[in-house]
C-alpha positions as CSV (number, residue, x, y, z in Angstrom):
1,X,86.0,61.9,-7.1
2,X,84.8,64.8,-4.9
3,X,87.1,67.0,-2.8
4,X,86.0,69.4,-0.1
5,X,88.2,71.9,1.8
6,X,87.4,72.5,5.4
7,X,89.8,75.1,6.7
8,X,93.2,73.5,6.3
9,X,91.8,70.0,6.0
10,X,91.0,68.3,2.7
11,X,88.4,65.6,2.4
12,X,88.4,63.3,-0.6
13,X,85.8,60.8,-1.7
14,X,86.9,57.5,-3.2
15,X,84.0,55.6,-4.7
16,X,83.8,51.9,-4.7
17,X,80.2,51.4,-6.0
18,X,77.5,53.8,-7.1
19,X,74.1,52.2,-8.0
20,X,70.5,53.0,-8.9
21,X,67.6,51.1,-7.5
22,X,68.0,47.8,-5.6
23,X,67.9,49.7,-2.3
24,X,64.5,48.7,-1.0
25,X,65.9,46.0,1.2
26,X,67.7,48.9,3.1
27,X,64.9,51.4,3.1
28,X,61.6,49.6,2.6
29,X,59.5,52.7,3.1
30,X,61.2,54.4,0.2
31,X,58.9,53.3,-2.6
32,X,58.8,55.1,-5.9
33,X,55.4,56.5,-4.9
34,X,56.8,58.0,-1.7
35,X,60.0,59.2,-3.3
36,X,58.6,61.0,-6.3
37,X,57.0,63.9,-4.3
38,X,60.4,64.8,-2.8
39,X,61.4,67.0,-5.7
40,X,64.7,68.2,-4.5
41,X,66.2,64.7,-4.6
42,X,66.2,64.6,-8.5
43,X,68.5,64.2,-10.3
44,X,71.3,63.5,-7.8
45,X,69.7,61.2,-5.2
46,X,66.8,59.7,-7.1
47,X,65.5,59.3,-10.6
48,X,62.4,61.1,-11.8
49,X,60.7,57.6,-11.6
50,X,61.4,57.5,-7.8
51,X,64.3,55.1,-7.8
52,X,67.0,55.8,-5.2
53,X,70.6,56.4,-6.1
54,X,73.2,55.4,-3.5
55,X,76.9,55.2,-3.2
56,X,79.4,53.1,-1.3
57,X,82.6,55.1,-0.8
58,X,85.4,55.9,1.6
59,X,86.4,59.4,2.7
60,X,90.1,60.4,3.2
61,X,90.6,63.2,5.7
62,X,94.0,64.8,5.1
63,X,95.0,67.3,7.9
64,X,98.5,67.8,6.5
65,X,99.9,65.7,9.3
66,X,97.4,62.8,9.3
67,X,95.9,60.7,6.6
68,X,92.7,59.2,7.8
69,X,90.4,56.8,5.9
70,X,86.8,56.8,7.1
71,X,84.9,53.6,6.4
72,X,86.5,51.2,4.0
73,X,83.6,50.0,1.8
74,X,83.1,46.4,0.8
75,X,86.5,45.2,-0.4
76,X,87.6,42.7,-3.0
77,X,87.5,38.9,-2.9
78,X,85.0,38.7,-0.1
79,X,82.3,36.1,-0.1
80,X,79.0,37.9,0.5
81,X,75.5,36.7,0.4
82,X,74.3,39.8,-1.5
83,X,75.0,38.9,-5.1
84,X,76.0,42.5,-6.1
85,X,78.6,42.5,-3.3
86,X,80.0,39.0,-3.7
87,X,83.6,38.6,-4.8
88,X,84.0,42.1,-6.0
89,X,86.9,43.1,-8.1
90,X,87.0,46.9,-8.1
91,X,89.8,49.5,-8.7
92,X,89.4,51.0,-5.2
93,X,93.1,50.8,-4.2
94,X,94.2,52.1,-7.6
95,X,91.7,55.0,-7.3
96,X,92.9,55.8,-3.8
97,X,96.5,55.9,-5.1
98,X,95.5,58.0,-8.1
99,X,94.0,60.5,-5.6
100,X,97.4,60.8,-4.0
101,X,97.0,58.3,-1.2
102,X,98.8,55.0,-1.7
103,X,97.7,52.5,0.9
104,X,101.0,52.6,2.7
105,X,100.7,56.3,3.3
106,X,97.5,56.0,5.3
107,X,98.2,56.3,9.1
108,X,94.7,56.0,10.5
109,X,91.6,54.0,9.6
110,X,88.3,54.9,11.3
111,X,85.1,52.9,11.0
112,X,81.8,54.6,12.0
113,X,80.5,51.1,12.8
114,X,81.4,47.6,11.8
115,X,78.8,46.7,9.2
116,X,79.8,44.9,6.0
117,X,80.0,47.9,3.7
118,X,82.1,49.9,6.1
119,X,84.9,47.5,6.9
120,X,85.7,45.6,3.7
121,X,89.0,47.2,2.7
122,X,90.3,47.0,6.2
123,X,91.9,43.8,4.9
124,X,93.0,42.3,1.5
125,X,93.6,38.8,0.4
126,X,97.3,37.9,0.1
127,X,98.3,34.2,-0.4
128,X,94.9,33.1,0.8
129,X,95.2,35.1,4.1
130,X,93.4,38.3,5.1
131,X,96.1,40.9,5.9
132,X,95.7,44.6,6.8
133,X,95.3,46.7,3.7
134,X,96.9,49.7,5.5
135,X,99.9,48.2,7.3
136,X,101.2,51.5,8.6
137,X,97.8,52.6,10.1
138,X,96.2,52.3,13.5
139,X,92.6,51.2,13.1
140,X,90.1,52.9,15.4
141,X,87.1,50.8,16.4
142,X,84.5,51.9,19.0
143,X,84.7,49.7,22.1
144,X,80.9,49.6,22.2
145,X,80.7,48.7,18.6
146,X,83.3,45.9,18.9
147,X,81.4,44.5,21.9
148,X,78.2,44.6,19.9
149,X,79.8,42.9,16.9
150,X,80.6,39.9,19.2
151,X,76.9,39.6,20.0
152,X,75.2,40.5,16.7
153,X,75.7,38.3,13.7
154,X,75.9,39.6,10.1
155,X,75.1,36.2,8.8
156,X,72.8,37.7,6.2
157,X,75.8,39.2,4.5
158,X,78.7,36.8,5.2
159,X,81.6,36.2,7.6
160,X,82.2,40.0,8.0
161,X,84.0,40.2,11.3
162,X,86.2,37.2,10.7
163,X,87.5,38.4,7.3
164,X,87.5,42.2,7.8
165,X,87.9,43.1,11.5
166,X,89.4,40.2,13.5
167,X,92.6,40.1,11.3
168,X,93.2,43.8,12.3
169,X,92.8,42.9,16.0
170,X,95.0,39.9,15.7
171,X,97.7,41.9,14.0
172,X,97.8,44.3,17.0
173,X,96.7,47.3,14.9
174,X,93.3,48.0,16.5
175,X,92.7,50.8,19.1
176,X,89.3,50.5,20.9
177,X,88.0,53.9,21.7
178,X,85.0,55.6,23.3
179,X,82.2,57.1,21.2
180,X,83.4,60.7,21.8
181,X,87.1,60.0,21.1
182,X,89.2,62.8,19.6
183,X,91.5,61.4,16.9
184,X,93.5,64.6,16.5
185,X,93.1,68.3,16.8
186,X,90.9,68.5,13.7
187,X,89.0,65.2,13.9
188,X,86.7,63.8,16.6
189,X,83.8,61.4,17.0
190,X,80.4,61.9,18.5
191,X,77.8,59.3,19.4
192,X,74.9,58.6,17.0
193,X,73.4,55.3,18.2
194,X,70.4,53.5,16.8
195,X,71.7,52.0,13.5
196,X,74.1,50.1,15.9
197,X,74.6,50.8,19.6
198,X,78.1,52.1,19.0
199,X,77.6,54.0,15.8
200,X,79.5,57.3,15.6
201,X,79.6,60.3,13.3
202,X,82.8,62.1,12.5
203,X,83.3,65.9,13.0
204,X,86.0,67.8,11.2
205,X,86.9,71.3,12.3
206,X,89.6,73.6,11.0
207,X,90.0,77.3,10.5
208,X,86.5,78.1,11.8
209,X,84.9,75.7,9.3
210,X,83.2,72.4,10.1
211,X,82.0,69.2,8.3
212,X,80.3,66.1,9.6
213,X,80.4,62.7,8.1
214,X,77.1,60.9,8.8
215,X,78.0,57.2,8.7
216,X,74.7,55.3,8.5
217,X,72.8,57.6,10.9
218,X,71.4,58.9,7.6
219,X,71.6,56.2,5.0
220,X,70.0,58.3,2.2
221,X,68.9,61.9,1.8
222,X,65.3,60.8,1.7
223,X,65.6,60.3,5.5
224,X,66.2,64.1,5.7
225,X,62.7,64.6,4.3
226,X,61.4,61.6,6.3
227,X,63.5,61.1,9.5
228,X,60.9,58.6,10.7
229,X,62.0,56.2,7.9
230,X,64.4,53.6,9.4
231,X,66.7,51.2,7.7
232,X,65.8,47.6,7.7
233,X,69.1,46.8,9.4
234,X,68.8,49.4,12.2
235,X,69.4,47.7,15.6
236,X,67.0,50.1,17.3
237,X,64.8,51.9,14.8
238,X,63.2,54.3,17.4
239,X,66.6,55.3,18.7
240,X,67.9,55.8,15.1
241,X,64.9,58.1,14.4
242,X,65.6,60.2,17.5
243,X,69.3,60.4,16.5
244,X,68.3,61.6,13.1
245,X,65.8,64.2,14.4
246,X,68.4,65.5,16.8
247,X,71.0,65.7,14.0
248,X,68.7,67.6,11.7
249,X,67.7,70.1,14.4
250,X,71.4,70.7,15.4
251,X,72.7,71.3,11.9
252,X,69.8,72.9,10.1
253,X,70.5,76.3,8.6
254,X,74.1,76.1,9.9
255,X,77.4,76.4,8.0
256,X,78.3,72.8,8.7
257,X,78.9,70.8,5.6
258,X,77.1,67.5,5.8
259,X,78.9,64.6,4.0
260,X,76.8,61.5,3.5
261,X,78.5,58.2,3.7
262,X,76.1,56.7,1.2
263,X,74.9,59.9,-0.5
264,X,75.5,59.7,-4.3
265,X,77.4,62.5,-6.2
266,X,77.6,65.4,-5.2
267,X,77.5,63.6,-1.7
268,X,77.6,66.8,0.5
269,X,75.5,69.8,1.2
270,X,73.9,72.0,3.8
271,X,70.8,71.2,5.8
272,X,67.9,73.7,5.3
273,X,64.3,73.9,6.4
274,X,61.4,75.2,4.4
275,X,58.4,77.2,5.7
276,X,56.4,74.0,5.4
277,X,58.6,72.5,8.1
278,X,60.4,69.8,6.1
279,X,64.2,69.5,5.9
280,X,66.2,69.3,2.7
281,X,69.8,69.2,1.6
282,X,71.1,72.1,-0.4
283,X,74.0,70.9,-2.6
C-alpha cells in the first residue's frame, strides 16, 4: 500500500495485481534491448534484464468529505480471454477495507476510461448476478467514453461492458459527464484522448499542492523516456503520442505529483528533464 498526502487530501493505492514481464502485448516496442539503456527505471519499473514491471491498482481519493475510488481494476469471477486475468480470486475488497475503506463507505467511483482493467470491481457476483460493488456510490463515466464503448468491442478480453459497466447503468447509479467535469472542490477531470476517445486524467488540488492520476495516457514509465511508443490497444496512436508529449511538457520540472495508474511501486514521482533532452520520473 502507498499513501500520498496532497494538501488535506489523502490518496491511497490498493493493489490488485503486480507482475513482471508479460507486457509486450501492451507495449510491443518495449523490448529488453530498448529498455535496458533506460537506467533510471531499474529497480522499480524494470529488471536489470529489461523486463517491465507493471501494476493494476485502484486509487482512493479521500478528501475528508468524499471517498472516491479511481479505476476499479479487473475484478473477481470475470471470464476473460487473457489467462492471467481469467476468473481471478484476489483479496482486493479485503485490502480496501483494511486500508480503512469498506466498500459501503465509498460514495464515488470514477473510471478514467472503460477498458477491462479499469472497470472490473464496478460489479461483483452475487447469486449469479452482477451487482454494484459500491452500492452507496455514484459512478462517473465520461459520456464520450460511454458512447465509444457502444461502438468499440473488447472481444479480445471478454464481455467487459455487459458484466462491469451495464449493470451500473441499469441500476441507475451512473452519471455521464463531460471530459472536464469537476467532481468536487478538490478533484476534477481533464481530457487526455488517444488511448480512447473519451480518456481522462484526474487532477487533485488541495492546500496549494497538486497531483495527477495518469490513467492509461501513460501506461508505463518507459513512455516517459519514449513518448512515441504507443500501446497496442490505443484507439488513435498518433493522438495518444501528442497527448503524452503535451502532458510531459506541462508537468516537467513542476511540483505536481504524477501517480501512474499502472506504475509499479513506488508508483508516483515528479517529471524531470535532463540536459540531453529526455524526460524521467524522479521517485
